[in-house]
C-alpha positions in Angstrom: -67.7 -59.7 -81.0 -63.9 -59.6 -81.6 -61.7 -57.5 -84.1 -62.1 -59.8 -87.1 -65.8 -59.6 -86.6 -65.7 -55.8 -86.5 -63.6 -55.8 -89.6 -66.1 -58.5 -91.6 -69.1 -56.0 -90.5 -67.1 -52.8 -91.5 -66.7 -54.6 -95.0 -70.4 -55.4 -95.2 -71.2 -51.9 -94.6 -68.6 -50.5 -96.8 -70.0 -52.7 -99.6 -73.8 -51.5 -98.9 -72.4 -47.7 -98.9 -70.4 -48.3 -102.0 -73.4 -46.6 -104.5 -72.3 -43.3 -104.0 -75.5 -42.5 -102.0 -75.6 -41.2 -98.4 -77.2 -43.5 -95.7 -78.8 -42.9 -92.2 -78.4 -45.3 -89.2 -81.7 -46.9 -89.6 -81.4 -47.6 -93.3 -77.8 -49.2 -92.8 -79.0 -51.3 -89.9 -82.0 -52.4 -91.8 -80.0 -53.0 -95.0 -77.0 -54.9 -93.2 -78.9 -56.7 -90.4 -76.3 -56.1 -87.9 -77.4 -55.5 -84.3 -76.9 -52.0 -82.7 -73.7 -52.8 -81.2 -72.2 -54.7 -84.6 -73.1 -51.8 -86.6 -71.9 -49.0 -84.4 -68.6 -50.8 -84.0 -68.4 -51.1 -87.9 -69.2 -47.4 -88.4 -66.4 -46.6 -85.7 -64.1 -48.8 -87.8 -64.6 -47.2 -90.7 -64.7 -43.6 -89.2 -61.2 -44.3 -87.8 -59.7 -45.3 -91.1 -61.2 -42.3 -92.4 -63.4 -44.0 -94.9 -66.8 -42.4 -94.0 -67.9 -38.9 -93.7 -70.8 -37.7 -91.5 -73.3 -34.9 -92.6 -74.3 -33.6 -89.4 -76.0 -30.6 -91.1 -78.9 -33.3 -92.2 -81.5 -33.8 -89.2 -81.0 -37.6 -89.6 -77.3 -37.5 -89.6 -76.5 -39.0 -93.1 -73.4 -40.9 -93.3 -71.4 -41.5 -96.6 -68.1 -43.0 -98.0 -65.1 -40.7 -98.1 -63.8 -41.2 -101.7 -61.1 -38.9 -101.1 -59.0 -40.4 -97.8 -55.9 -38.6 -97.0 -54.2 -42.0 -96.2 
């Protein structure tokens, strides 16, 4: 794994999530086919760039795109 592959995997997750739906970890893992390490790194990349939000009120921790990033 390197920064380029993390960025590529973040792009894959972004494209999957670009349907205005929320996803849980298991759904993203199944749809993307990424390993746990690759998926976690991609989610971290998107979170750091403020591209995703987490719904921690849901019991299965839903993740969705942030369509109003502040930068």
